[in-house]
C-alpha positions in Angstrom: 0.0 -0.2 -0.1 1.0 3.6 -0.6 0.2 7.1 -0.5 1.2 9.9 -2.6 1.1 13.5 -2.9 1.5 15.0 -6.1 2.2 18.6 -7.3 -0.7 18.7 -9.6 -3.1 18.6 -6.4 -4.6 15.3 -5.2 -3.5 13.4 -2.4 -3.7 9.7 -3.4 -4.1 6.2 -1.5 -3.0 2.7 -3.4 -3.4 -0.8 -2.2 -2.0 -3.4 -4.5 -2.3 -7.3 -3.7 -1.2 -10.3 -5.8 -3.8 -13.5 -4.7 -1.4 -15.9 -7.2 2.1 -15.4 -9.0 2.3 -13.4 -11.6 -0.9 -11.6 -11.2 -1.9 -8.3 -9.0 -4.5 -6.1 -8.5 -4.5 -2.6 -7.7 -7.1 0.2 -6.3 -6.4 3.7 -6.2 -8.4 6.4 -4.5 -7.6 10.1 -4.4 -8.8 13.6 -4.4 -8.1 16.9 -2.5 -8.0 21.0 -3.0 -4.9 22.7 -3.9 -4.2 26.6 -4.2 -1.4 27.8 -6.8 -1.4 30.2 -9.8 -1.9 29.8 -13.8 -0.2 32.1 -15.9 -2.1 33.2 -19.1 -0.9 35.8 -21.4 2.5 36.5 -19.6 0.1 37.2 -16.3 -0.1 35.1 -13.4 -3.4 35.1 -11.5 -4.1 32.6 -8.6 -5.9 29.1 -9.1 -7.6 26.9 -7.4 -7.7 22.8 -8.4 -10.3 20.3 -6.9 -9.5 16.6 -7.7 -11.9 13.4 -6.6 -11.2 9.9 -8.7 -10.7 6.3 -8.0 -9.8 3.6 -10.4 -9.1 -0.4 -9.9 -6.9 -2.6 -12.5 -5.6 -5.7 -13.2 -1.9 -6.4 -13.5 0.8 -8.7 -13.9 4.8 -8.4 -13.4 8.0 -11.1 -14.1 11.6 -10.9 -13.4 13.6 -11.6 -16.5 16.7 -11.4 -14.0 17.3 -10.4 -10.3 17.8 -7.2 -10.6 15.2 -6.3 -13.0 11.1 -6.5 -12.7 8.7 -5.6 -15.4 5.1 -5.6 -15.2 1.8 -3.9 -16.6 -1.9 -3.1 -15.8 -5.0 -2.3 -17.5 -8.0 -0.9 -16.0 -10.8 1.6 -15.3 -11.7 4.7 -13.2 -14.3 7.8 -12.7 -13.5 11.2 -11.5 -14.7 14.5 -11.4 -12.2 17.7 -11.2 -12.5 21.5 -11.4 -10.1 24.2 -12.2 -11.0 27.8 -11.4 -8.8 31.0 -12.2 -8.9 34.7 -13.0 -7.4 36.3 -16.4 -6.6 40.1 -16.6 -6.3 41.2 -19.9 -4.9 44.9 -20.2 -5.9 47.0 -23.2 -3.6 49.2 -25.0 -4.5 52.8 -25.8 -3.4 55.5 -28.2 0.4 55.8 -28.4 1.0 52.0 -26.4 -0.1 53.5 -23.3 -2.0 51.0 -20.5 -5.6 50.9 -20.6 -8.1 49.7 -18.4 -8.0 46.1 -17.5 -10.5 43.4 -18.4 -11.0 40.4 -15.5 -12.3 37.4 -17.0 -13.1 34.3 -14.3 -12.9 30.8 -15.7 -14.7 27.7 -13.8 -14.2 24.4 -15.4 -15.9 21.2 -14.2 -15.8 17.9 -15.4 -17.0 14.4 -14.8 -15.2 11.5 -16.9 -14.4 7.9 -17.2 -11.5 6.4 -18.7 -9.9 3.1 -19.8 -5.9 2.9 -18.9 -3.0 0.6 -19.9 0.3 1.2 -18.1 3.7 -0.5 -18.6 6.6 -0.6 -16.1 10.4 -1.5 -15.4 11.8 -1.4 -12.0 15.6 -2.0 -11.9 17.6 -2.3 -8.7 21.7 -1.8 -9.1 22.3 -0.7 -5.3 20.7 -2.4 -2.0 19.1 0.7 -0.7 18.4 2.6 -4.2 16.3 1.5 -7.2 14.9 3.4 -10.2 12.7 2.8 -12.9 10.3 4.1 -15.6 6.6 3.8 -16.9 4.3 4.8 -19.6 0.6 5.0 -19.3 -1.9 5.8 -21.6 -5.6 7.2 -20.7 -8.7 7.5 -23.0 -10.9 9.8 -21.1 -14.8 10.2 -21.9 -16.3 13.1 -20.5 -19.9 12.7 -19.3 -19.7 16.3 -18.3 -17.9 19.3 -19.3 -18.6 23.0 -18.7 -17.2 26.4 -18.0 -19.3 28.3 -15.6 -21.9 26.4 -16.0 -22.4 26.4 -19.9 -21.8 22.9 -21.6 -18.4 22.8 -23.8 -18.7 20.5 -26.9 -15.7 18.6 -26.0 -16.3 14.7 -25.3 -12.7 12.7 -25.2 -9.3 12.8 -25.7 -6.1 10.4 -25.1 -3.7 11.6 -22.2 -0.1 9.8 -22.1 1.7 10.2 -19.0 5.7 9.3 -19.0 7.1 8.8 -15.9 10.6 8.1 -14.3 11.0 7.8 -10.4 13.8 7.3 -7.9 13.2 4.5 -4.6 14.6 4.7 -1.4 14.3 1.4 0.7 15.7 -1.9 1.1 13.9 -5.2 -0.7 15.0 -7.3 1.9 16.7 -6.5 5.4 15.5 -5.2 8.6 14.0 -1.7 7.0 12.1 -3.8 4.0 8.7 -2.9 5.2 8.7 0.8 3.9 10.3 2.6 1.3 10.0 5.9 -0.2 10.0 7.4 -4.3 10.7 10.2 -5.6 8.6 10.5 -9.8 9.2 12.9 -11.9 6.3 13.1 -15.2 4.1 14.9 -17.2 0.3 14.1 -19.1 -0.4 15.5 -22.4 -2.6 15.0 -25.0 -0.7 13.4 -28.3 -0.8 15.5 -31.3 -1.9 18.7 -29.6 -0.7 21.8 -30.1 -1.6 24.7 -27.7 -3.7 27.6 -30.0 -3.2 31.3 -29.9 -5.4 32.9 -26.7 -8.5 33.3 -28.1 -11.6 33.1 -26.0 -12.9 30.3 -28.6 -9.8 28.3 -28.0 -9.4 28.5 -24.6 -12.1 25.9 -23.7 -10.9 23.3 -25.6 -7.3 24.0 -25.0 -8.0 23.6 -21.2 -8.0 19.9 -20.7 -5.5 19.2 -23.3 -2.3 21.3 -21.7 0.7 19.7 -20.8 1.2 19.5 -17.5 4.3 18.4 -15.6 4.1 16.9 -12.1 6.0 15.7 -9.4 5.0 13.0 -7.1 6.2 12.4 -3.3 5.4 8.9 -2.1 5.5 6.3 1.1 5.0 2.6 0.7 4.5 0.3 3.2 4.7 -3.6 2.7 2.4 -5.2 5.5 3.4 -8.4 4.2 6.9 -8.2 5.5 5.6 -6.7 8.7 3.4 -10.0 9.1 6.1 -12.4 8.3 8.8 -10.2 10.8 6.0 -11.1 13.5 5.5 -14.6 12.6 9.1 -15.2 12.8 9.6 -14.1 16.5 
């Protein structure tokens, strides 16, 4: 089981269980509210992010060598999210003198479901440090997508998520029951290029923009705790 905090806002909890060798069941639930900033037209404004989601997946794993672990998951999830921010648009007067500003409020809300597939490699070279990478493909279908309550004609998209990670913790030893992980990644819509900042394009670009993220995770291994308890 693990708990994770992502820079994009949500706090996530995950549980993975292997009922038989080479088979993994995984459930993830997450959510939260975060404040930050959003830069539009070179102007930074406060922003609010809200997320709530869950997913369930079936996976597999195998070891082609003693230091390498390969695996993958496929699954289904549902969620809802919101993104609120203000945009200040400065107008120019005669002789390029600053004129009055206009403030535009954007309140995006979405409900969605998604199918996803993920592959990963985990490589251990040191007793305490290991690293790896994963690649995830999501097909997201919106049941509701609005800006300030008005429906947006955007129903589905593909999102890709490449991630690299560094894990700290023993696989065998006195402290094999706990580990920490730092992950760096991004989420993007392939083939999409952010259009010029015009009102007609902004709504369609909102869900498909590229977002980098950092995730800090703490992982607990209850089976190792139970094994140690039984050996006493």
